[in-house]
C-alpha positions as protocol buffer text, in pm:
chain_id: "A"
residue {
  index: 1
  type: MET
  ca { x: 401 y: -872 z: 772 }
}
residue {
  index: 2
  type: LEU
  ca { x: 316 y: -502 z: 782 }
}
residue {
  index: 3
  type: GLU
  ca { x: 457 y: -456 z: 1131 }
}
residue {
  index: 4
  type: ARG
  ca { x: 782 y: -631 z: 1035 }
}
residue {
  index: 5
  type: ILE
  ca { x: 829 y: -416 z: 725 }
}
residue {
  index: 6
  type: LEU
  ca { x: 754 y: -87 z: 897 }
}
residue {
  index: 7
  type: ALA
  ca { x: 984 y: -184 z: 1187 }
}
residue {
  index: 8
  type: LEU
  ca { x: 1278 y: -214 z: 947 }
}
residue {
  index: 9
  type: SER
  ca { x: 1520 y: 75 z: 950 }
}
residue {
  index: 10
  type: GLY
  ca { x: 1400 y: 323 z: 689 }
}
residue {
  index: 11
  type: GLY
  ca { x: 1065 y: 149 z: 636 }
}
residue {
  index: 12
  type: PHE
  ca { x: 774 y: 361 z: 512 }
}
residue {
  index: 13
  type: GLY
  ca { x: 455 y: 321 z: 317 }
}
residue {
  index: 14
  type: TYR
  ca { x: 144 y: 477 z: 175 }
}
residue {
  index: 15
  type: LEU
  ca { x: -218 y: 370 z: 185 }
}
residue {
  index: 16
  type: ALA
  ca { x: -472 y: 478 z: -79 }
}
residue {
  index: 17
  type: TRP
  ca { x: -834 y: 521 z: 25 }
}
residue {
  index: 18
  type: GLN
  ca { x: -1160 y: 535 z: -166 }
}
residue {
  index: 19
  type: GLY
  ca { x: -1396 y: 698 z: 81 }
}
residue {
  index: 20
  type: ASN
  ca { x: -1363 y: 497 z: 402 }
}
residue {
  index: 21
  type: VAL
  ca { x: -1228 y: 188 z: 227 }
}
residue {
  index: 22
  type: PRO
  ca { x: -858 y: 109 z: 179 }
}
residue {
  index: 23
  type: ALA
  ca { x: -798 y: 58 z: -192 }
}
residue {
  index: 24
  type: GLY
  ca { x: -424 y: -1 z: -220 }
}
residue {
  index: 25
  type: PHE
  ca { x: -89 y: 18 z: -47 }
}
residue {
  index: 26
  type: ILE
  ca { x: 282 y: 38 z: -111 }
}
residue {
  index: 27
  type: LEU
  ca { x: 555 y: -49 z: 139 }
}
residue {
  index: 28
  type: ALA
  ca { x: 915 y: 51 z: 84 }
}
residue {
  index: 29
  type: ARG
  ca { x: 1245 y: 95 z: 259 }
}
residue {
  index: 30
  type: ASP
  ca { x: 1492 y: 379 z: 234 }
}
residue {
  index: 31
  type: LEU
  ca { x: 1832 y: 212 z: 203 }
}
residue {
  index: 32
  type: GLY
  ca { x: 2026 y: 539 z: 178 }
}
residue {
  index: 33
  type: GLY
  ca { x: 2127 y: 531 z: -190 }
}
residue {
  index: 34
  type: ASP
  ca { x: 1818 y: 342 z: -304 }
}
residue {
  index: 35
  type: VAL
  ca { x: 1455 y: 300 z: -213 }
}
residue {
  index: 36
  type: GLU
  ca { x: 1345 y: -62 z: -230 }
}
residue {
  index: 37
  type: VAL
  ca { x: 977 y: -131 z: -294 }
}
residue {
  index: 38
  type: LEU
  ca { x: 897 y: -430 z: -74 }
}
residue {
  index: 39
  type: SER
  ca { x: 527 y: -484 z: -140 }
}
residue {
  index: 40
  type: PHE
  ca { x: 262 y: -315 z: -351 }
}
residue {
  index: 41
  type: GLY
  ca { x: -99 y: -392 z: -431 }
}
residue {
  index: 42
  type: VAL
  ca { x: -436 y: -250 z: -531 }
}
residue {
  index: 43
  type: MET
  ca { x: -764 y: -419 z: -446 }
}
residue {
  index: 44
  type: PRO
  ca { x: -911 y: -583 z: -759 }
}
residue {
  index: 45
  type: GLN
  ca { x: -1223 y: -362 z: -767 }
}
residue {
  index: 46
  type: TRP
  ca { x: -1004 y: -48 z: -768 }
}
residue {
  index: 47
  type: ARG
  ca { x: -752 y: -150 z: -1033 }
}
residue {
  index: 48
  type: ARG
  ca { x: -708 y: 51 z: -1355 }
}
residue {
  index: 49
  type: ARG
  ca { x: -833 y: 370 z: -1185 }
}
residue {
  index: 50
  type: GLY
  ca { x: -499 y: 541 z: -1123 }
}
residue {
  index: 51
  type: ILE
  ca { x: -449 y: 424 z: -765 }
}
residue {
  index: 52
  type: GLY
  ca { x: -136 y: 222 z: -844 }
}
residue {
  index: 53
  type: ARG
  ca { x: 6 y: 515 z: -1040 }
}
residue {
  index: 54
  type: GLY
  ca { x: -54 y: 743 z: -742 }
}
residue {
  index: 55
  type: LEU
  ca { x: 119 y: 505 z: -503 }
}
residue {
  index: 56
  type: ILE
  ca { x: 424 y: 466 z: -728 }
}
residue {
  index: 57
  type: ALA
  ca { x: 433 y: 845 z: -773 }
}
residue {
  index: 58
  type: ALA
  ca { x: 434 y: 888 z: -393 }
}
residue {
  index: 59
  type: VAL
  ca { x: 742 y: 666 z: -359 }
}
residue {
  index: 60
  type: ILE
  ca { x: 915 y: 852 z: -643 }
}
residue {
  index: 61
  type: ALA
  ca { x: 836 y: 1185 z: -469 }
}
residue {
  index: 62
  type: HIS
  ca { x: 977 y: 1046 z: -144 }
}
residue {
  index: 63
  type: ALA
  ca { x: 1300 y: 948 z: -322 }
}
residue {
  index: 64
  type: GLU
  ca { x: 1323 y: 1287 z: -494 }
}
residue {
  index: 65
  type: ASN
  ca { x: 1267 y: 1477 z: -168 }
}
residue {
  index: 66
  type: ALA
  ca { x: 1526 y: 1266 z: 14 }
}
residue {
  index: 67
  type: GLY
  ca { x: 1784 y: 1297 z: -266 }
}
residue {
  index: 68
  type: ILE
  ca { x: 1793 y: 921 z: -315 }
}
residue {
  index: 69
  type: GLY
  ca { x: 1952 y: 801 z: -639 }
}
residue {
  index: 70
  type: SER
  ca { x: 1715 y: 525 z: -748 }
}
residue {
  index: 71
  type: ILE
  ca { x: 1422 y: 298 z: -675 }
}
residue {
  index: 72
  type: VAL
  ca { x: 1449 y: -79 z: -709 }
}
residue {
  index: 73
  type: LEU
  ca { x: 1183 y: -349 z: -703 }
}
residue {
  index: 74
  type: GLU
  ca { x: 1111 y: -703 z: -814 }
}
residue {
  index: 75
  type: VAL
  ca { x: 816 y: -816 z: -1023 }
}
residue {
  index: 76
  type: ALA
  ca { x: 708 y: -1159 z: -1144 }
}
residue {
  index: 77
  type: THR
  ca { x: 766 y: -1212 z: -1515 }
}
residue {
  index: 78
  type: ARG
  ca { x: 402 y: -1321 z: -1546 }
}
residue {
  index: 79
  type: ASN
  ca { x: 265 y: -998 z: -1397 }
}
residue {
  index: 80
  type: GLU
  ca { x: 213 y: -811 z: -1723 }
}
residue {
  index: 81
  type: ALA
  ca { x: -6 y: -536 z: -1573 }
}
residue {
  index: 82
  type: ALA
  ca { x: 255 y: -444 z: -1311 }
}
residue {
  index: 83
  type: ARG
  ca { x: 535 y: -459 z: -1566 }
}
residue {
  index: 84
  type: ARG
  ca { x: 347 y: -213 z: -1791 }
}
residue {
  index: 85
  type: LEU
  ca { x: 288 y: 19 z: -1496 }
}
residue {
  index: 86
  type: TYR
  ca { x: 655 y: 17 z: -1396 }
}
residue {
  index: 87
  type: ALA
  ca { x: 768 y: 68 z: -1757 }
}
residue {
  index: 88
  type: ALA
  ca { x: 541 y: 373 z: -1781 }
}
residue {
  index: 89
  type: PHE
  ca { x: 736 y: 521 z: -1488 }
}
residue {
  index: 90
  type: GLY
  ca { x: 1072 y: 451 z: -1651 }
}
residue {
  index: 91
  type: PHE
  ca { x: 1175 y: 137 z: -1463 }
}
residue {
  index: 92
  type: VAL
  ca { x: 1415 y: -82 z: -1660 }
}
residue {
  index: 93
  type: GLN
  ca { x: 1530 y: -438 z: -1606 }
}
residue {
  index: 94
  type: VAL
  ca { x: 1870 y: -469 z: -1439 }
}
residue {
  index: 95
  type: GLY
  ca { x: 1857 y: -833 z: -1331 }
}
residue {
  index: 96
  type: ARG
  ca { x: 1659 y: -1153 z: -1302 }
}
residue {
  index: 97
  type: ARG
  ca { x: 1603 y: -1405 z: -1022 }
}
residue {
  index: 98
  type: PRO
  ca { x: 1515 y: -1748 z: -1163 }
}
residue {
  index: 99
  type: ARG
  ca { x: 1223 y: -1927 z: -992 }
}
residue {
  index: 100
  type: TYR
  ca { x: 1202 y: -1656 z: -725 }
}
residue {
  index: 101
  type: TYR
  ca { x: 821 y: -1666 z: -688 }
}
residue {
  index: 102
  type: ARG
  ca { x: 618 y: -1980 z: -624 }
}
residue {
  index: 103
  type: GLN
  ca { x: 298 y: -1965 z: -828 }
}
residue {
  index: 104
  type: MET
  ca { x: 63 y: -2263 z: -857 }
}
residue {
  index: 105
  type: GLY
  ca { x: 334 y: -2511 z: -767 }
}
residue {
  index: 106
  type: ALA
  ca { x: 580 y: -2375 z: -1023 }
}
residue {
  index: 107
  type: GLY
  ca { x: 854 y: -2119 z: -990 }
}
residue {
  index: 108
  type: ALA
  ca { x: 820 y: -1788 z: -1167 }
}
residue {
  index: 109
  type: ASP
  ca { x: 1119 y: -1568 z: -1238 }
}
residue {
  index: 110
  type: ALA
  ca { x: 1143 y: -1223 z: -1084 }
}
residue {
  index: 111
  type: LEU
  ca { x: 1270 y: -928 z: -1284 }
}
residue {
  index: 112
  type: ILE
  ca { x: 1475 y: -675 z: -1091 }
}
residue {
  index: 113
  type: LEU
  ca { x: 1381 y: -326 z: -1207 }
}
residue {
  index: 114
  type: ARG
  ca { x: 1544 y: 8 z: -1134 }
}
residue {
  index: 115
  type: ARG
  ca { x: 1449 y: 369 z: -1196 }
}
residue {
  index: 116
  type: GLY
  ca { x: 1695 y: 652 z: -1150 }
}
residue {
  index: 117
  type: ILE
  ca { x: 1587 y: 974 z: -983 }
}
residue {
  index: 118
  type: ALA
  ca { x: 1675 y: 1289 z: -1178 }
}
residue {
  index: 119
  type: GLY
  ca { x: 1908 y: 1522 z: -997 }
}
residue {
  index: 120
  type: ALA
  ca { x: 2003 y: 1267 z: -730 }
}
residue {
  index: 121
  type: PRO
  ca { x: 2350 y: 1122 z: -698 }
}
residue {
  index: 122
  type: THR
  ca { x: 2372 y: 775 z: -849 }
}
residue {
  index: 123
  type: ALA
  ca { x: 2506 y: 477 z: -659 }
}
residue {
  index: 124
  type: GLY
  ca { x: 2829 y: 361 z: -808 }
}
C-alpha cells in the first residue's frame, strides 16, 4: 500500500520515530487546491503522547508552505479519539459517506472533514 500511495502524483508522507522505532505515520496527497490525508496511524503504545498531533501539524505546515487552500480527510464515525484530534486542529464536517468502512461485519459511516489553511486561496 505504501508504495502505491507514494507513487501517486503529489504523494508525500511523514514518519514519526521514538528512538530507533517507528511510532506513527501519515500519508497524504497534494491535489493542487487541497491536501488529502490518505492514511494516518500511531502505534498503540505511543498514542496520547503528541505523536499524532505532530504528524497532523506536519501536513498542515506542508499545506501552508505550498499555499494550498485546505486539507481533507475521512474518519470513521466510531473513531472518537481521531475525531477529537481533528476537531482540535479545526477540522469540520463537510460530508458523510454511509457504510464506507467495514468494521466487524457491519458498515460504519465515514465523516468527510475539511480544514482551511489561513492565507491560502480557497477552492471555489
